[in-house]
One Martini backbone bead per residue (centre of mass of N, CA, C, O) as a GRO file, in nm:
protein
  313
    1MET     BB    1   0.057   0.068  -0.015
    2LEU     BB    2   0.350   0.232  -0.014
    3THR     BB    3   0.340   0.157  -0.324
    4ASP     BB    4   0.334   0.083  -0.690
    5PHE     BB    5   0.230  -0.185  -0.644
    6ARG     BB    6   0.071  -0.470  -0.775
    7VAL     BB    7  -0.189  -0.721  -0.745
    8GLN     BB    8  -0.231  -1.055  -0.812
    9PRO     BB    9  -0.493  -1.225  -0.645
   10LEU     BB   10  -0.505  -1.535  -0.713
   11GLY     BB   11  -0.245  -1.637  -0.568
   12TYR     BB   12  -0.310  -1.520  -0.279
   13LEU     BB   13  -0.579  -1.660  -0.249
   14LEU     BB   14  -0.473  -1.943  -0.261
   15ALA     BB   15  -0.275  -1.928  -0.036
   16LEU     BB   16  -0.483  -1.837   0.183
   17GLY     BB   17  -0.664  -2.094   0.149
   18VAL     BB   18  -0.461  -2.314   0.223
   19ALA     BB   19  -0.375  -2.198   0.489
   20ALA     BB   20  -0.652  -2.196   0.619
   21LEU     BB   21  -0.708  -2.486   0.609
   22TYR     BB   22  -0.468  -2.580   0.781
   23GLY     BB   23  -0.515  -2.392   1.028
   24VAL     BB   24  -0.804  -2.467   1.103
   25SER     BB   25  -0.751  -2.764   1.134
   26GLY     BB   26  -0.549  -2.750   1.356
   27TYR     BB   27  -0.717  -2.590   1.564
   28LEU     BB   28  -0.950  -2.802   1.585
   29ASN     BB   29  -0.763  -3.021   1.682
   30ALA     BB   30  -0.680  -2.881   1.937
   31GLN     BB   31  -0.981  -2.842   2.047
   32SER     BB   32  -1.018  -3.131   2.055
   33ALA     BB   33  -1.078  -3.395   2.289
   34ARG     BB   34  -1.037  -3.645   2.098
   35ARG     BB   35  -0.827  -3.540   1.834
   36ALA     BB   36  -0.593  -3.448   1.983
   37HIS     BB   37  -0.264  -3.374   1.824
   38PRO     BB   38   0.055  -3.245   1.817
   39ARG     BB   39   0.147  -3.342   1.545
   40LEU     BB   40  -0.090  -3.245   1.367
   41PHE     BB   41  -0.091  -2.953   1.458
   42SER     BB   42   0.200  -2.883   1.373
   43LEU     BB   43   0.172  -2.957   1.075
   44LEU     BB   44  -0.064  -2.759   0.993
   45ILE     BB   45   0.054  -2.490   1.102
   46GLY     BB   46   0.328  -2.501   0.957
   47LEU     BB   47   0.209  -2.489   0.676
   48ALA     BB   48   0.063  -2.223   0.701
   49GLN     BB   49   0.308  -2.046   0.781
   50ALA     BB   50   0.495  -2.103   0.542
   51ILE     BB   51   0.308  -2.003   0.310
   52LEU     BB   52   0.263  -1.721   0.413
   53GLY     BB   53   0.555  -1.619   0.462
   54MET     BB   54   0.675  -1.678   0.179
   55SER     BB   55   0.474  -1.511   0.012
   56ILE     BB   56   0.539  -1.238   0.148
   57LEU     BB   57   0.854  -1.223   0.135
   58THR     BB   58   0.902  -1.266  -0.161
   59SER     BB   59   0.748  -1.005  -0.232
   60LEU     BB   60   0.950  -0.813  -0.073
   61THR     BB   61   1.193  -0.836  -0.250
   62TYR     BB   62   1.073  -0.645  -0.463
   63VAL     BB   63   1.039  -0.396  -0.286
   64ALA     BB   64   1.339  -0.376  -0.209
   65THR     BB   65   1.456  -0.351  -0.498
   66ALA     BB   66   1.296  -0.069  -0.551
   67ALA     BB   67   1.486   0.129  -0.404
   68ASN     BB   68   1.746   0.171  -0.594
   69LEU     BB   69   2.015   0.119  -0.499
   70PRO     BB   70   2.333   0.086  -0.526
   71PRO     BB   71   2.523  -0.140  -0.659
   72GLN     BB   72   2.760  -0.403  -0.511
   73ASP     BB   73   2.940  -0.583  -0.697
   74ALA     BB   74   3.224  -0.454  -0.686
   75ASN     BB   75   3.265  -0.487  -0.378
   76LEU     BB   76   3.224  -0.796  -0.367
   77LEU     BB   77   3.451  -0.863  -0.563
   78ALA     BB   78   3.675  -0.750  -0.390
   79ILE     BB   79   3.627  -0.929  -0.143
   80ASP     BB   80   3.681  -1.197  -0.296
   81ARG     BB   81   3.977  -1.127  -0.378
   82THR     BB   82   4.078  -1.093  -0.084
   83LEU     BB   83   3.980  -1.413  -0.035
   84ASP     BB   84   4.075  -1.581  -0.294
   85PHE     BB   85   3.834  -1.602  -0.509
   86ASP     BB   86   3.791  -1.794  -0.807
   87PHE     BB   87   3.523  -1.810  -1.015
   88ARG     BB   88   3.641  -1.898  -1.294
   89GLN     BB   89   3.781  -2.156  -1.196
   90TYR     BB   90   3.542  -2.295  -1.081
   91LEU     BB   91   3.359  -2.286  -1.343
   92GLN     BB   92   3.564  -2.453  -1.522
   93PHE     BB   93   3.550  -2.708  -1.347
   94ALA     BB   94   3.255  -2.765  -1.362
   95ASN     BB   95   3.223  -2.769  -1.680
   96SER     BB   96   3.433  -3.015  -1.711
   97HIS     BB   97   3.228  -3.178  -1.492
   98GLU     BB   98   2.939  -3.342  -1.510
   99TRP     BB   99   2.918  -3.482  -1.234
  100PHE     BB  100   2.938  -3.215  -1.076
  101ILE     BB  101   2.680  -3.088  -1.189
  102VAL     BB  102   2.471  -3.294  -1.083
  103ILE     BB  103   2.532  -3.250  -0.786
  104LEU     BB  104   2.479  -2.950  -0.770
  105ALA     BB  105   2.183  -2.949  -0.873
  106PHE     BB  106   2.070  -3.116  -0.644
  107GLY     BB  107   2.158  -2.927  -0.405
  108TYR     BB  108   2.026  -2.660  -0.501
  109ARG     BB  109   1.720  -2.799  -0.527
  110SER     BB  110   1.675  -2.872  -0.217
  111ILE     BB  111   1.532  -2.605  -0.109
  112PHE     BB  112   1.236  -2.704  -0.189
  113TRP     BB  113   1.213  -3.000  -0.027
  114GLN     BB  114   1.316  -2.961   0.260
  115VAL     BB  115   1.099  -2.778   0.388
  116PHE     BB  116   0.889  -3.009   0.382
  117LEU     BB  117   1.043  -3.226   0.543
  118ILE     BB  118   1.039  -3.055   0.804
  119VAL     BB  119   0.729  -2.977   0.839
  120ILE     BB  120   0.642  -3.286   0.814
  121GLY     BB  121   0.847  -3.480   0.954
  122LEU     BB  122   0.894  -3.365   1.245
  123PRO     BB  123   0.609  -3.403   1.360
  124LEU     BB  124   0.593  -3.709   1.305
  125ALA     BB  125   0.853  -3.745   1.499
  126GLY     BB  126   0.793  -3.532   1.753
  127CYS     BB  127   0.923  -3.232   1.664
  128CYS     BB  128   0.741  -2.977   1.725
  129ARG     BB  129   0.919  -2.745   1.837
  130LYS     BB  130   1.126  -2.754   1.603
  131THR     BB  131   0.926  -2.659   1.389
  132ALA     BB  132   0.870  -2.381   1.512
  133GLU     BB  133   1.172  -2.287   1.517
  134PHE     BB  134   1.218  -2.301   1.209
  135ILE     BB  135   0.992  -2.104   1.115
  136LEU     BB  136   1.110  -1.864   1.263
  137ALA     BB  137   1.386  -1.857   1.149
  138LEU     BB  138   1.309  -1.845   0.848
  139MET     BB  139   1.164  -1.568   0.871
  140LEU     BB  140   1.406  -1.406   1.001
  141ALA     BB  141   1.582  -1.444   0.760
  142LEU     BB  142   1.397  -1.314   0.541
  143VAL     BB  143   1.399  -1.040   0.678
  144LEU     BB  144   1.701  -0.980   0.686
  145THR     BB  145   1.747  -1.014   0.383
  146CYS     BB  146   1.568  -0.788   0.289
  147CYS     BB  147   1.708  -0.558   0.446
  148ILE     BB  148   1.998  -0.596   0.321
  149THR     BB  149   1.911  -0.578   0.006
  150THR     BB  150   1.818  -0.293   0.005
  151ILE     BB  151   2.125  -0.165   0.076
  152ALA     BB  152   2.269  -0.438  -0.095
  153PRO     BB  153   2.255  -0.472  -0.396
  154ALA     BB  154   2.276  -0.748  -0.647
  155ILE     BB  155   2.325  -0.957  -0.922
  156GLY     BB  156   2.619  -1.082  -0.981
  157VAL     BB  157   2.906  -1.250  -1.078
  158TYR     BB  158   2.841  -1.272  -1.381
  159HIS     BB  159   2.811  -0.969  -1.414
  160ALA     BB  160   3.090  -0.873  -1.304
  161LEU     BB  161   3.267  -1.068  -1.508
  162GLY     BB  162   3.128  -1.145  -1.800
  163PRO     BB  163   3.059  -1.422  -1.886
  164LEU     BB  164   2.974  -1.633  -2.126
  165PRO     BB  165   2.780  -1.900  -2.209
  166SER     BB  166   3.016  -2.029  -2.384
  167ASP     BB  167   3.208  -2.072  -2.119
  168TYR     BB  168   2.933  -2.256  -1.993
  169PRO     BB  169   2.761  -2.491  -2.162
  170ASN     BB  170   2.693  -2.702  -1.911
  171ILE     BB  171   2.555  -2.443  -1.773
  172VAL     BB  172   2.234  -2.347  -1.607
  173PRO     BB  173   2.163  -2.050  -1.431
  174ASP     BB  174   1.858  -1.983  -1.358
  175CYS     BB  175   1.853  -1.803  -1.108
  176TYR     BB  176   2.030  -1.585  -1.224
  177TYR     BB  177   1.856  -1.519  -1.473
  178ASP     BB  178   1.609  -1.428  -1.314
  179THR     BB  179   1.748  -1.190  -1.171
  180ALA     BB  180   1.868  -1.050  -1.435
  181ARG     BB  181   1.576  -1.003  -1.548
  182GLU     BB  182   1.422  -0.857  -1.304
  183MET     BB  183   1.594  -0.635  -1.163
  184PRO     BB  184   1.590  -0.402  -1.387
  185LEU     BB  185   1.270  -0.378  -1.389
  186ILE     BB  186   1.242  -0.295  -1.089
  187ARG     BB  187   1.439  -0.052  -1.088
  188ASN     BB  188   1.287   0.108  -1.349
  189GLY     BB  189   0.952   0.034  -1.305
  190THR     BB  190   0.837  -0.186  -1.497
  191LEU     BB  191   0.801  -0.379  -1.248
  192ARG     BB  192   0.463  -0.389  -1.057
  193LEU     BB  193   0.362  -0.706  -1.064
  194LEU     BB  194   0.235  -0.926  -0.826
  195ASP     BB  195   0.295  -1.276  -0.904
  196LEU     BB  196   0.316  -1.551  -0.734
  197GLY     BB  197   0.365  -1.755  -0.985
  198ARG     BB  198   0.640  -1.552  -1.083
  199LEU     BB  199   0.815  -1.552  -0.853
  200VAL     BB  200   1.196  -1.555  -0.773
  201GLY     BB  201   1.384  -1.413  -0.586
  202VAL     BB  202   1.584  -1.109  -0.566
  203ILE     BB  203   1.869  -1.244  -0.445
  204THR     BB  204   2.209  -1.203  -0.332
  205PHE     BB  205   2.247  -1.002  -0.084
  206PRO     BB  206   2.225  -1.240   0.077
  207SER     BB  207   2.235  -1.580   0.074
  208PHE     BB  208   1.955  -1.798   0.099
  209HIS     BB  209   2.091  -2.068   0.044
  210ALA     BB  210   2.297  -2.050   0.273
  211ALA     BB  211   2.098  -2.021   0.488
  212SER     BB  212   1.927  -2.279   0.445
  213ALA     BB  213   2.153  -2.482   0.490
  214ILE     BB  214   2.178  -2.420   0.791
  215LEU     BB  215   1.880  -2.455   0.882
  216TYR     BB  216   1.840  -2.748   0.790
  217ALA     BB  217   2.067  -2.874   0.954
  218TRP     BB  218   1.951  -2.787   1.228
  219ALA     BB  219   1.664  -2.910   1.208
  220LEU     BB  220   1.778  -3.218   1.134
  221TRP     BB  221   1.969  -3.306   1.370
  222PRO     BB  222   1.787  -3.499   1.554
  223TRP     BB  223   1.847  -3.699   1.318
  224ARG     BB  224   2.095  -3.922   1.351
  225TRP     BB  225   2.059  -4.105   1.083
  226PHE     BB  226   2.059  -3.828   0.889
  227ARG     BB  227   2.340  -3.672   0.914
  228PRO     BB  228   2.501  -3.755   0.667
  229PHE     BB  229   2.302  -3.642   0.462
  230ASN     BB  230   2.264  -3.360   0.569
  231ILE     BB  231   2.556  -3.272   0.524
  232THR     BB  232   2.575  -3.337   0.227
  233ILE     BB  233   2.343  -3.175   0.103
  234ASN     BB  234   2.417  -2.891   0.240
  235GLY     BB  235   2.701  -2.877   0.143
  236THR     BB  236   2.621  -2.886  -0.160
  237MET     BB  237   2.455  -2.628  -0.160
  238LEU     BB  238   2.694  -2.443  -0.096
  239THR     BB  239   2.872  -2.524  -0.334
  240ALA     BB  240   2.644  -2.445  -0.554
  241THR     BB  241   2.577  -2.136  -0.521
  242PRO     BB  242   2.766  -1.980  -0.718
  243ILE     BB  243   2.676  -2.130  -0.976
  244GLY     BB  244   2.348  -2.123  -0.960
  245GLY     BB  245   2.329  -1.800  -0.840
  246GLY     BB  246   2.559  -1.602  -0.874
  247HIS     BB  247   2.759  -1.595  -0.623
  248PHE     BB  248   2.932  -1.481  -0.397
  249LEU     BB  249   3.126  -1.551  -0.126
  250VAL     BB  250   3.010  -1.324   0.059
  251ASP     BB  251   2.711  -1.414   0.032
  252MET     BB  252   2.745  -1.671   0.189
  253LEU     BB  253   2.860  -1.557   0.452
  254ALA     BB  254   2.611  -1.378   0.512
  255GLY     BB  255   2.400  -1.610   0.513
  256ILE     BB  256   2.524  -1.757   0.752
  257ILE     BB  257   2.491  -1.530   0.955
  258VAL     BB  258   2.197  -1.500   0.934
  259ALA     BB  259   2.119  -1.782   1.034
  260ILE     BB  260   2.260  -1.771   1.313
  261LEU     BB  261   2.095  -1.523   1.410
  262ALA     BB  262   1.817  -1.652   1.386
  263ILE     BB  263   1.868  -1.887   1.579
  264CYS     BB  264   1.936  -1.708   1.827
  265LEU     BB  265   1.661  -1.560   1.838
  266THR     BB  266   1.486  -1.821   1.865
  267ARG     BB  267   1.613  -1.913   2.135
  268ILE     BB  268   1.527  -1.655   2.287
  269ALA     BB  269   1.233  -1.686   2.243
  270ALA     BB  270   1.196  -1.972   2.360
  271SER     BB  271   1.294  -1.895   2.657
  272THR     BB  272   1.039  -1.670   2.687
  273LEU     BB  273   0.842  -1.872   2.745
  274SER     BB  274   0.564  -2.000   2.958
  275PHE     BB  275   0.677  -2.273   2.840
  276ARG     BB  276   0.795  -2.615   2.840
  277THR     BB  277   0.994  -2.852   2.667
  278LYS     BB  278   1.109  -3.110   2.545
  279SER     BB  279   1.307  -3.271   2.377
  280CYS     BB  280   1.311  -3.333   2.015
  281GLU     BB  281   1.410  -3.613   2.031
  282PRO     BB  282   1.270  -3.889   1.913
  283SER     BB  283   1.392  -4.085   2.135
  284GLU     BB  284   1.248  -3.896   2.372
  285VAL     BB  285   0.966  -3.969   2.282
  286SER     BB  286   0.683  -4.049   2.479
  287PRO     BB  287   0.377  -4.214   2.401
  288GLY     BB  288   0.294  -4.261   2.735
  289THR     BB  289   0.302  -3.947   2.787
  290ALA     BB  290   0.216  -3.607   2.923
  291ARG     BB  291   0.516  -3.442   2.954
  292SER     BB  292   0.584  -3.272   2.682
  293LEU     BB  293   0.394  -3.048   2.816
  294GLU     BB  294   0.390  -2.729   2.980
  295GLU     BB  295   0.128  -2.541   3.080
  296PRO     BB  296  -0.032  -2.268   3.107
  297ARG     BB  297  -0.258  -2.080   3.214
  298GLY     BB  298  -0.512  -2.115   2.957
  299SER     BB  299  -0.381  -2.356   2.789
  300ALA     BB  300  -0.594  -2.584   2.662
  301TRP     BB  301  -0.475  -2.693   2.402
  302VAL     BB  302  -0.220  -2.827   2.544
  303GLN     BB  303  -0.374  -3.027   2.725
  304ARG     BB  304  -0.536  -3.179   2.509
  305ALA     BB  305  -0.296  -3.257   2.321
  306THR     BB  306  -0.145  -3.422   2.540
  307ILE     BB  307  -0.371  -3.624   2.599
  308GLY     BB  308  -0.397  -3.721   2.308
  309ALA     BB  309  -0.116  -3.844   2.286
  310ALA     BB  310  -0.128  -4.041   2.523
  311GLY     BB  311  -0.380  -4.202   2.421
  312SER     BB  312  -0.270  -4.283   2.134
  313GLY     BB  313   0.056  -4.359   2.130
   0.00000   0.00000   0.00000
C-alpha cells in the first residue's frame, strides 16, 4: 500500500485459502477433546505458517529491490578477491566435469523440497517444538535478508565478471538468469505487478541458499540416523550456491551469518516462552506420557493436545 506495486490477487487468494485450510484444521484439531494430537496440530499449523510467510516475504524481496539503491557488485567482487576466491576457475572446473554439475544441481534444488521435509517430517517424528523453531528462524532469516538486500543490492558474480554462456556451455544457472532478468525491470520501474505464481526471489546479497543450508542442517540435526545425508546434501547446497545462483563468496558468508543470527534470535524467543517442552529428539519422545508439554494457565489447547497424544500412543 505504500508503494506503486500492484497485486495479481488470484495467486495470493489461493495461497491464503490453502493456508487457511491447514490453519483452521490444525486449530480445530487442537481444540478437539477427542482428536487432539500435537503432531497433527504442529504439522497443519506449520504448513499454514510456511505458506503464508514465504508468500509474503518473497513478494517483499521485489519491494526491497525497488528501493533502487546503488548496486554493490563491484564491492562484493573486491571482497571476493581479497578472500582469494577465483570464481572463473571454479566455473571452469565445474563446466569441465559433468558429474560434478549433476551433484551441484541436485544440491542446489534441494532448497525446495527440504523445507517440506522439515515441516512435515519433524512433526510426524514428534519434534513439534523444533518445527515451530525452524519456521520462526526461517521467517526471521527472510526478514533479515530482505532488509540487507534493500541497502546492498547486487545482480551477481556472472554480471560482475561478464563471462559469456559459451564459456560455460554445460551449466545453465537458471536462478541467476531469473534475477538478472527481473532485477533491472524492478529497479527501473517497469515491473510493478506482483504475481505470486511468477515470483522468483531477487536476492543476491546475502545468499538465502546459504542461509537455508544452515537452517536445514540445524532443523534436521535431531535425526541422528539422517545426519550423514543431512551434512552431505546441505554441504552440497553451499558448494553449488556460487554456480547455481551466481553468488559471490561473500554472499554465502553473509547468508551463513544471517542464518546463525536467526537461530540465536529464535532460541532467545523460545527461552522466553511461558511454558517449556522436552527435548525434540525423536528417541526421547515417549508416546505413553503426557509430560511432553507443560502448559501455562489458560492454555487449554496445550492440555488437550497433550492428553490426546498420551491416549493415542
